[in-house]
N, C-alpha and C positions, 0 to 999 in steps of 0.2 A: 493563472492556472489553478491556484488554490480555491478561488471563488467558484470556478466551474465544478471542481470536485465537491465542494461543500453544497452546491446547488443540485448535485446529482446529474450534472450535464456531461455525460461521457463524450458525446459528440463534440461538445465545446472544448473539452480537454484534448481530444484528438487533433484539433486544429493547431495545437502547440507542438505536435509531434511530426517529425519527418515521416513520409510514407514508408521509409526504410528503417525506422527507429528500431534499435535492438536493446533489449533489457538483459543485464547480466545478473543472475541471482547469486545466492550465497556460495554456490559451488563454482561460479564463474561461467557456467554454460550459457550460451546465448539463447534468448527467446525472442521470436519476431514480435513486432508491435501488435499485430493482429491477435496473437495469443495472449499478450498482456491485456489488451482491451477486453477480450472474452473473460479473462480471470477477474478483471476489475468489475465487469458487468455482473458476474456471479456474486462478488463481494457486496456490490451496491444493492442487489436484490435481497441478500441476506441481512444487510444492515442499512436499511433505507434512510435512516436519520444520521448516517455517519458524518463526522466533522473532522477536518484536519486542522491542527494547530501548529503553527510554525514557531519553534523555539530558537532556532538560529539558521542563518543563511549566509554563506560566505562564497564570494565569487572571485575567481582569479583566471585571467585569460579566457579560455572557452569552457571552463568548468564552474559549476555551481554545486556546493555541498550543502546538504540540509539535515537538520535534526527536527523531527516532527513527532506528533502524537496523533493517532487516529482513534476516535471514540465513536461508539454507536450502540444501538440496541439490537440484539439478535431477534429479528422478526421474520426471517425466512430461512428455508433449509440451507445449511452450510456443512460441507463435508459429510453429508448423510445425516446430519443431526437436525431434527425438526426444531422449529423456533422455541427458544427457551424464555424469551423476554428479558434475558440478562443484559445488563449494560456492561460493555467491555471497553478496554483501552489497550493500545499496542504502540510501543515505541518503534519508530522507523528512522533509519539512517540511509541517506542516499547521496548520490553524486550524478549530476546531469552534464552531458557534453552538448553544448549549443553550437550550431552552425547556421548562419544566415537567419537567426531568430527562431529556429526550431530545435527541438530536442532530437538529437540523432543517436545518442546512447544514454543508457541509465544503468547505474549499478545501485543495488539496494539490498538492505537486510532489514528484517522485521523480527520482533520478539515473539515469534510464533508459539513457542512453548507457553509463554504467559497467556496468550490469547486462548490456546486450547485448554489451559487450566481454568480460566474464567468461564469457559463454556461447559465445564464439567467433564471434559474428555480426558483429563490427566489428573492423577491424585496430587493434592497440594504438597505432600511431602517430597514428591519428585522435584518440584521447583526449589524446595529448601536445599536439597542435595546439590543442585546445580547453581545455586546463587553465589 
């Protein structure tokens, strides 16, 4: 699954997901897999060279927990911001629930504030206050 992401192969990644896959974001609200795929496509267009690095992966029963870093160069519009050419990185924590070899649920959080600061959308001193 990581290789498909690193190769920019969203369709390949979708083969690992159940058609009914649900993502739960930081507030716990469910997002259908189709909406997740659309958001991932927007992110891949904005950061076409992005790479995921796996730092840890722990599996127990039907759950897989991950600690990842995503890195890329801002080369396309993102959140209304034109390309800056800035290299960014973002820490990701996630948990997948697997059923019959496919992802049926995902819970995840990303260090979005740090990403926004790297893009110049937030003042650096705000991050110091929240560190």
